[in-house]
C-alpha positions in Angstrom: -17.0 15.5 11.9 -14.8 17.8 13.1 -11.1 17.8 12.2 -8.4 19.6 13.9 -5.4 20.9 12.9 -1.9 21.5 14.9 -0.8 24.7 14.8 2.3 25.7 16.2 2.9 29.1 18.8 5.2 31.0 15.9 2.9 30.2 13.1 -0.4 30.8 14.8 1.6 34.0 15.6 2.6 34.4 11.9 -0.9 34.7 11.1 -2.4 36.3 13.4 0.5 39.0 12.8 -0.9 39.2 8.7 -4.3 39.9 9.2 -3.4 42.5 12.5 -3.8 45.6 9.8 -7.4 44.2 9.7 -9.9 45.8 12.0 -10.9 43.7 14.8 -14.7 44.1 14.3 -14.2 43.3 10.3 -11.6 40.5 11.1 -13.9 38.8 13.4 -17.0 39.0 10.4 -13.9 37.1 7.8 -13.1 34.3 10.3 -16.6 33.7 11.1 -17.8 33.5 7.6 -14.6 31.2 7.0 -15.6 29.2 9.9 -19.8 28.6 7.9 -18.0 27.9 4.7 -18.0 23.9 3.6 -14.9 22.0 2.7 -16.2 22.6 -0.8 -16.6 25.8 -0.6 -13.0 26.4 0.9 -11.9 24.5 -1.5 -13.6 26.8 -4.5 -12.3 29.8 -3.1 -8.9 28.6 -2.7 -9.2 27.3 -6.6 -10.2 31.3 -7.4 -7.4 32.7 -5.8 -5.0 30.4 -7.2 -6.3 31.4 -11.2 -6.5 34.8 -9.9 -2.3 34.6 -9.0 -1.8 32.8 -12.1 -3.4 35.4 -14.3 -1.5 38.1 -12.5 1.8 35.6 -13.1 0.7 35.3 -16.9 0.4 39.2 -17.1 4.1 39.8 -15.7 5.3 37.4 -18.6 3.4 38.7 -21.4 4.8 42.0 -20.1 8.3 40.9 -19.9 8.0 38.7 -22.9 5.5 40.3 -25.6 4.5 38.6 -28.5 5.2 34.9 -27.6 3.2 31.5 -28.4 1.0 30.2 -25.9 2.7 27.3 -25.7 5.3 29.7 -24.5 2.9 31.1 -22.2 2.3 27.5 -20.9 5.8 26.8 -20.3 6.8 29.9 -18.8 3.7 29.9 -16.1 4.5 26.3 -15.4 7.8 26.9 -14.7 6.8 29.0 -11.6 5.1 25.9 -10.2 6.6 23.1 -11.2 10.4 21.7 -10.4 12.9 22.5 -12.6 14.0 18.5 -12.9 10.5 18.0 -14.2 9.8 21.3 -16.5 13.4 19.5 -18.0 12.7 16.0 -17.9 9.3 16.3 -19.3 8.7 19.1 -21.4 12.6 19.9 -22.5 12.2 23.4 -20.9 15.0 24.8 -18.7 13.8 27.9 -17.0 17.1 29.0 -15.9 18.1 28.7 -19.1 15.3 30.2 -20.5 13.4 32.5 -17.9 10.5 31.9 -16.0 
């Protein structure tokens, strides 16, 4: 089954502009590669990218706050993705007061 996602012209233009710094031949190889991936492979790629982003964010947190507990690392990292109200009500952690 093939699913089509509607993308407005404005969004498509932004997407096209994002990869315009890539050689057209290479861009075609990348796009063809993504088209050949199964949905599971695409989700795995997204998961890997998310983990990479979290590792970079954690590196920034450790550089900024130094030697902090694993719990504090987790709370500061979570506060980058979780809504402030949830952080306060569920984890008793206010990112605006304690920092991200």
